[in-house]
C-alpha positions in Angstrom: -17.1 13.6 16.4 -19.7 10.9 15.9 -19.2 7.4 17.2 -16.3 5.8 15.3 -18.3 2.6 14.7 -21.1 4.5 13.0 -18.7 5.9 10.3 -18.1 4.0 7.0 -14.9 2.8 5.6 -13.3 4.6 2.7 -12.9 2.5 -0.4 -9.3 2.1 -1.5 -6.5 0.0 -3.0 -3.2 -1.1 -1.7 -0.1 -2.2 -3.6 2.5 -4.7 -2.6 5.1 -3.8 -5.2 8.0 -6.3 -5.5 11.5 -5.8 -6.8 13.4 -8.3 -8.9 14.9 -9.4 -5.6 11.3 -9.9 -4.2 11.6 -7.0 -1.7 8.7 -4.7 -1.1 8.5 -1.0 -1.9 7.7 1.1 1.3 7.7 4.8 1.8 8.0 6.9 5.0 5.0 9.2 5.3 5.6 13.0 5.2 2.7 13.8 7.5 3.7 11.7 10.5 5.9 12.7 13.4 6.8 9.1 14.0 8.7 6.8 11.6 5.6 5.7 9.7 6.4 3.3 6.8 3.8 1.9 4.5 3.2 0.4 1.1 1.5 2.6 -1.5 -2.2 2.8 -1.0 -5.1 5.3 -1.5 -8.7 5.9 -2.4 -10.6 4.9 -5.4 -12.0 7.8 -7.4 -15.6 8.0 -8.6 -16.1 5.9 -11.7 -12.6 4.4 -11.5 -12.1 0.6 -11.6 -9.7 -1.0 -9.1 -6.9 -1.7 -11.5 -7.0 1.9 -12.7 -6.9 3.1 -9.1 -3.9 0.8 -8.4 -1.8 2.2 -11.3 -2.9 5.8 -10.5 -1.9 5.4 -6.9 1.4 3.8 -7.9 2.2 6.7 -10.1 1.1 9.3 -7.6 3.2 7.8 -4.8 6.2 6.4 -6.6 6.4 8.4 -9.8 6.2 5.3 -11.9 3.6 2.9 -13.5 6.2 0.4 -14.7 4.7 -2.7 -13.1 2.5 -5.7 -13.9 -0.2 -7.0 -11.7 0.6 -10.6 -10.5 -2.5 -11.1 -8.3 -5.5 -9.3 -6.8 -6.5 -10.2 -3.2 -9.6 -12.4 -3.1 -11.1 -10.4 -0.2 -11.3 -6.8 0.9 -9.0 -5.9 3.9 -9.7 -3.1 6.3 -8.1 -1.1 9.0 -9.4 1.3 11.6 -7.7 4.6 12.3 -6.8 5.5 15.8 -9.4 7.8 17.4 -7.1 10.9 17.3 -6.6 10.6 13.5 -10.2 10.3 12.5 -10.9 14.1 12.6 -7.6 14.8 10.8 -8.1 12.6 7.7 -10.8 12.7 5.1 -12.7 15.4 6.9 -13.6 13.0 9.7 -16.0 11.1 7.4 -14.4 7.6 7.7 -13.3 5.3 10.4 -10.6 3.8 8.2 -10.2 2.1 4.9 -11.4 -1.1 3.2 -8.9 -1.9 0.5 -8.5 -4.3 -2.4 -4.8 -5.2 -2.5 -2.7 -5.9 -5.6 0.6 -7.8 -5.8 2.7 -6.2 -8.4 6.1 -6.8 -9.9 8.1 -3.7 -10.6 9.6 -3.9 -14.1 12.0 -1.0 -14.1 15.0 0.1 -12.1 15.2 2.3 -9.0 16.0 5.5 -11.0 12.3 5.4 -12.3 11.0 6.2 -8.8 10.4 9.8 -8.0 8.4 10.2 -4.8 8.4 14.0 -5.1 6.8 14.0 -8.6 3.2 14.4 -7.3 1.9 17.7 -6.2 0.5 15.8 -3.2 3.6 13.8 -2.3 3.0 11.4 0.6 6.5 10.0 1.2 9.7 11.7 2.3 11.8 8.7 1.5 11.4 5.2 0.2 13.3 1.8 0.3 13.0 -1.8 -0.4 12.2 -4.0 2.6 12.1 -7.7 3.2 8.6 -9.1 3.2 9.2 -10.8 6.6 10.2 -7.4 8.1 7.0 -5.6 7.2 4.9 -6.3 10.3 7.7 -4.9 12.5 8.4 -1.6 10.5 4.8 -0.7 9.5 2.9 1.8 11.5 1.2 -0.1 14.3 -2.5 0.4 13.5 -1.9 -1.2 10.0 0.0 -4.2 11.3 -2.8 -6.8 11.3 -3.8 -5.6 7.8 -0.3 -6.1 6.5 0.0 -9.6 8.0 -3.3 -10.5 6.2 -1.9 -9.1 2.9 1.3 -11.1 3.3 -0.7 -14.2 4.0 -3.0 -13.5 1.0 -0.1 -13.3 -1.4 2.2 -15.9 0.2 1.7 -18.6 -2.4 2.3 -16.2 -5.3 5.5 -14.9 -3.6 6.7 -18.5 -3.0 6.1 -19.3 -6.7 8.0 -16.2 -7.7 10.9 -17.2 -5.5 11.0 -20.6 -7.1 10.9 -19.1 -10.6 13.8 -16.8 -9.7 15.9 -19.7 -8.6 15.3 -21.5 -11.9 16.7 -18.6 -13.9 
């Protein structure tokens, strides 16, 4: 394996999908021996714009596209894979991912989720989680990224909470 720092980042998107109760969709990865929860995320295909990638990833990982984009992160966020995972993912070509994150509001009900609908299902189960719990339940090497994403969308989430109280 080449030096980790000489490898590029894989371009991707990440999705913070919020329920009506402003909880976050998370899934437990199929391919991990540890309890590895994460928000939906994935690579951007050749010729695909970021919004298209976001909705494609949502459908692949949740079985639904029934959401609206509330905000797009102003900056790219990145994470590095632990050394032992580099040769196991993406043919060892990347050190991690740089991602553009989207804050989305889910417009349907839970019955619309089908995490086994994709031929390449990534999650074995899913649940709604409190935003403040994310840093403690997310796989460790993504913790700093998740803290950045929460901070990035904090004002939007506060505004959504205020709007919910008015209704």
